[in-house]
C-alpha positions as CSV (number, residue, x, y, z in Angstrom):
1,M,-35.4,37.4,-2.9
2,D,-38.5,36.3,-1.1
3,F,-36.3,33.6,0.9
4,I,-33.9,35.9,1.7
5,D,-36.9,38.3,3.1
6,D,-38.6,34.8,5.0
7,L,-34.6,34.0,7.1
8,L,-34.1,37.4,8.1
9,A,-37.9,37.3,9.2
10,Q,-37.3,34.3,11.0
11,V,-33.8,35.7,12.2
12,K,-35.5,38.9,13.5
13,A,-38.5,36.9,15.2
14,E,-35.6,34.4,17.0
15,Y,-34.4,37.6,18.6
16,D,-37.0,39.2,19.2
17,Q,-38.5,36.7,21.7
18,P,-37.7,37.4,25.3
19,D,-35.6,34.5,26.9
20,V,-32.8,34.8,29.1
21,Q,-30.0,36.1,27.4
22,Q,-26.2,36.5,28.7
23,P,-24.7,39.8,28.3
24,Q,-22.7,38.9,25.2
25,Q,-25.4,37.8,23.5
26,K,-27.1,40.6,24.4
27,I,-23.9,43.0,23.4
28,Q,-23.9,41.1,19.8
29,K,-27.7,41.0,19.0
30,E,-27.4,44.9,19.6
31,K,-24.6,45.0,17.1
32,F,-26.5,42.9,14.3
33,E,-30.0,45.8,15.2
34,Q,-27.5,47.9,14.6
35,R,-25.5,46.5,11.6
36,A,-28.9,45.5,9.8
37,Q,-30.3,49.2,10.0
38,S,-27.0,50.7,8.2
39,T,-26.5,47.7,5.7
40,S,-27.9,45.5,3.1
41,P,-29.6,42.4,4.0
42,I,-27.3,39.9,3.1
43,D,-24.2,42.1,4.9
44,S,-26.6,41.3,7.9
45,L,-27.1,38.0,7.5
46,L,-23.7,37.0,7.1
47,A,-22.7,39.4,10.1
48,Q,-25.3,37.5,12.6
49,V,-23.6,33.7,10.9
50,K,-19.8,35.3,11.8
51,A,-20.8,36.5,15.4
52,D,-23.0,33.2,16.1
53,Y,-20.0,30.8,15.0
54,Q,-17.8,32.8,17.1
55,Q,-20.3,32.6,19.9
56,H,-19.2,28.7,19.2
57,D,-15.7,29.0,19.1
58,Q,-16.0,31.0,22.7
59,A,-18.0,28.0,24.3
60,E,-16.0,25.2,22.8
61,E,-13.2,27.0,24.2
62,L,-14.9,27.2,27.8
63,E,-15.3,24.1,27.6
64,R,-11.9,23.3,26.5
65,Q,-10.7,24.9,29.5
66,Q,-12.9,23.1,31.8
67,Q,-11.6,19.9,30.7
68,F,-8.4,20.9,31.4
69,Q,-8.9,22.2,34.8
70,E,-10.8,18.9,35.7
71,E,-7.5,16.7,34.3
72,Q,-5.3,18.4,36.2
73,R,-8.1,18.3,39.6
74,K,-7.4,14.6,38.6
75,Q,-3.8,14.4,38.2
76,K,-3.1,16.2,41.1
77,Q,-5.7,14.0,43.4
78,I,-3.6,10.7,41.4
79,K,-0.3,12.6,43.0
80,Q,-1.6,13.0,46.5
81,Q,-3.1,9.8,47.0
82,E,0.4,8.0,45.5
83,F,1.9,10.0,48.1
84,E,-0.7,8.8,51.0
85,A,0.6,5.6,49.7
86,V,4.1,6.1,49.7
87,K,4.0,7.6,53.2
88,I,2.1,4.6,54.5
89,K,5.0,2.3,53.2
90,A,7.3,4.4,54.8
91,I,5.5,4.4,58.0
92,V,5.5,0.8,58.0
93,W,9.1,0.1,56.7
94,L,10.3,2.8,59.8
95,K,8.5,0.6,62.5
96,K,9.9,-2.4,61.0
97,L,13.4,-1.2,61.0
98,D,16.0,-2.2,63.4
99,P,17.8,0.7,64.9
100,L,20.9,-1.1,65.6
101,S,21.2,-3.1,62.5
102,S,23.3,-1.6,59.6
103,E,20.8,-0.2,57.9
104,G,19.1,1.0,61.4
105,I,22.6,2.7,61.7
106,W,22.8,3.8,58.1
107,F,19.0,5.4,58.0
108,E,19.6,7.5,61.2
109,N,23.3,9.2,59.5
110,F,20.7,9.9,56.5
111,A,17.9,11.4,58.2
112,K,20.1,13.8,60.1
113,K,19.4,15.7,56.3
114,Y,15.8,15.8,57.1
115,S,13.7,17.4,59.2
116,S,11.4,13.6,60.4
117,K,12.5,10.6,60.2
118,L,9.6,10.2,58.9
119,A,10.5,12.4,55.0
120,A,13.7,11.0,55.3
121,A,11.8,7.7,55.0
122,I,9.8,8.9,52.3
123,D,12.2,9.7,50.5
124,Y,14.0,7.0,50.6
125,I,10.7,4.7,49.8
126,Q,10.5,7.2,46.7
127,S,14.1,6.6,45.4
128,V,14.6,3.1,46.0
């Protein structure tokens, strides 16, 4: 029984130490203290362990969300870089295109469906 009393004293000492706590930790501390007063020491210890695991799970979930957002940002950046590369290829292709050649005439008809020749060239290069 002394071992449990020592553990409880240690847990209580940890919670009584002044430190910067997040609002959720403060709420959990208050709930723990309320339960500790109205329940047995073992129940209080179990409740605290459960609260600690919940807090740990929340931290892991937040980390997973941050990793997911970072991965999405990277994917968006990669797509933007790929688009810029295709855009440069399209500009170079348009400069080399002879408007009087069969390919040039075909492209003029093809580009009529687009807002600009560059947009048409980008679409054409992406499809090739």
